[in-house]
C-alpha positions as CSV (number, residue, x, y, z in Angstrom):
1,M,115.4,49.1,22.2
2,S,115.0,47.7,25.8
3,E,113.3,49.8,29.1
4,R,116.2,51.4,31.0
5,W,115.6,52.5,35.3
6,D,117.5,55.0,37.4
7,L,118.8,53.6,40.3
8,Y,118.9,54.9,43.8
9,D,120.4,54.4,47.1
10,E,119.2,53.1,50.3
11,A,117.9,55.9,51.3
12,N,115.7,56.6,48.0
13,R,118.9,59.5,46.6
14,P,119.2,59.4,43.0
15,T,122.6,57.8,42.2
16,G,122.9,59.4,38.3
17,E,123.6,55.8,37.4
18,E,121.2,53.4,35.3
19,L,120.6,49.9,34.5
20,R,119.5,48.1,31.7
21,R,116.5,45.5,32.6
22,G,117.3,41.9,33.4
23,E,120.9,43.1,33.9
24,R,121.9,42.1,37.4
25,M,121.1,45.0,40.4
26,P,124.1,45.8,42.0
27,K,124.6,45.7,45.8
28,G,123.1,48.6,47.4
29,R,121.0,50.0,44.4
30,Y,117.8,50.2,43.7
31,H,114.9,51.2,41.0
32,R,111.2,52.2,41.9
33,V,108.6,50.2,41.5
34,V,105.1,51.4,41.4
35,E,101.7,49.1,42.5
36,A,97.9,50.8,42.9
37,W,94.8,49.1,44.2
38,I,91.7,50.8,43.1
39,R,88.6,50.6,45.5
40,T,85.7,52.1,43.8
41,P,83.0,53.3,45.7
42,D,80.5,50.5,46.6
43,G,84.1,49.2,48.6
44,R,85.7,46.7,45.7
45,Y,88.4,45.6,44.8
46,I,89.9,45.5,41.5
47,L,92.5,43.0,41.4
48,Q,94.2,41.4,37.7
49,K,95.2,38.4,36.8
50,R,99.6,38.7,35.9
51,S,99.7,36.6,31.8
52,M,101.3,33.5,32.0
53,N,103.8,35.0,29.7
54,K,105.0,37.8,32.6
55,K,108.8,36.9,34.0
56,N,108.2,37.2,37.6
57,Y,104.4,35.7,39.5
58,P,103.0,34.8,35.6
59,G,99.0,33.5,36.5
60,Y,99.6,35.1,40.3
61,W,95.9,37.4,41.4
62,S,97.7,40.8,42.4
63,C,96.8,44.6,42.8
64,T,94.8,46.6,40.2
65,A,98.0,47.5,38.6
66,C,102.2,47.3,38.7
67,G,105.7,47.7,37.3
68,S,108.6,49.7,36.7
69,A,109.1,53.5,36.5
70,I,111.5,53.5,33.4
71,K,114.4,56.3,33.3
72,G,113.5,59.5,33.6
73,E,109.7,59.2,35.0
74,T,108.7,60.1,39.1
75,P,106.4,57.1,40.4
76,E,103.2,59.0,39.2
77,E,104.2,59.0,35.6
78,A,104.8,55.2,36.3
79,M,101.3,54.4,37.7
80,I,99.4,56.4,34.9
81,R,101.6,54.8,32.7
82,E,101.1,51.3,33.5
83,M,97.3,51.6,34.9
84,Q,96.8,52.4,31.2
85,E,99.0,50.0,29.4
86,E,97.7,47.3,31.9
87,M,94.1,48.1,32.5
88,G,93.2,50.8,29.7
89,I,92.1,53.0,33.1
90,R,93.3,56.7,32.8
91,L,94.4,58.1,35.8
92,E,94.9,61.7,36.6
93,E,98.0,62.7,39.2
94,D,95.4,63.9,42.1
95,E,94.0,60.4,42.0
96,L,96.8,58.8,43.0
97,I,97.2,58.6,47.3
98,L,100.6,57.2,48.0
99,D,100.2,54.8,51.3
100,R,103.7,53.9,51.1
101,I,107.1,53.7,50.5
102,I,108.6,50.0,51.5
103,T,112.3,49.8,50.3
104,E,113.4,46.1,50.2
105,F,116.1,45.1,48.3
106,P,116.6,45.5,44.8
107,A,113.7,48.3,44.9
108,H,111.8,50.9,46.3
109,Y,107.7,50.1,46.4
110,Y,105.2,52.9,46.2
111,I,102.2,51.6,46.6
112,Y,99.5,53.7,45.7
113,R,95.5,53.5,46.8
114,I,93.2,55.2,44.5
115,E,89.0,55.9,44.6
116,K,87.4,55.3,41.1
117,E,84.2,54.7,40.4
118,L,84.8,51.7,37.4
119,T,82.5,49.1,36.2
120,E,83.9,45.9,33.9
121,S,83.3,47.6,31.0
122,D,85.5,50.5,31.5
123,I,88.4,47.5,32.1
124,T,90.7,47.0,28.5
125,M,93.2,44.4,29.6
126,D,96.9,44.0,27.7
127,P,96.9,40.8,27.4
128,E,100.6,40.5,27.3
129,E,100.4,41.7,30.6
130,V,97.3,40.7,32.2
131,D,94.7,37.8,31.5
132,D,92.0,38.5,34.0
133,F,90.8,40.8,36.6
134,I,88.1,40.8,39.2
135,F,86.3,42.8,42.0
136,L,86.2,41.6,45.2
137,D,85.5,43.1,48.7
138,K,87.7,43.2,51.4
139,D,87.0,40.3,53.3
140,A,87.0,38.2,49.8
141,I,90.3,39.7,48.9
142,M,91.8,38.5,52.9
143,N,90.0,35.1,51.9
144,W,92.2,35.2,48.8
145,V,95.0,35.9,50.3
146,E,95.2,33.4,52.1
147,T,93.6,30.2,49.8
148,R,94.3,31.6,46.3
149,H,97.5,31.9,43.8
150,M,98.0,35.5,44.9
151,T,101.0,37.2,45.4
152,K,101.7,37.2,49.0
153,L,103.1,40.7,50.3
154,S,103.9,41.7,54.0
155,Y,102.0,44.9,54.0
156,Y,98.1,43.6,53.0
157,R,96.3,42.7,55.8
158,E,97.7,46.3,57.6
159,F,96.8,47.9,54.1
160,F,93.2,46.8,54.0
161,E,92.5,47.2,57.0
162,K,93.9,51.3,57.6
163,W,91.7,52.3,54.6
164,K,88.4,53.6,55.8
């Protein structure tokens, strides 16, 4: 069964409409996308390398986990599910810190920060979703944004500078 999304207006209010993944997003409608960055107590961030099987940004380095909220799911539920599916990392809702919501057609992007003690052995990648992962400090991430095959999103610099 294909994934279905609830739709929202530009102000992020539910419209009562839904859309099947792959269908064209109607003008003036948005769905919800979640993404999270995990930082370990030693100041390293976990990045994933998106699977070459992904439709969007295959083989690109990105945040720890991301994905679309499915019908009936809150952004927090979606983030917990996506992190478990992609990286095998279990989260609790109280670990999610909503940093910002970015509205850019066709989605409202919920960006989360997570502080969590993890090591490489705590991660179990789903090979359909993720090809690799790496732990990097803030300076290395800023370098990767500029020099590596990484999704380039406008909020990165300010996001990492603000995260104390």
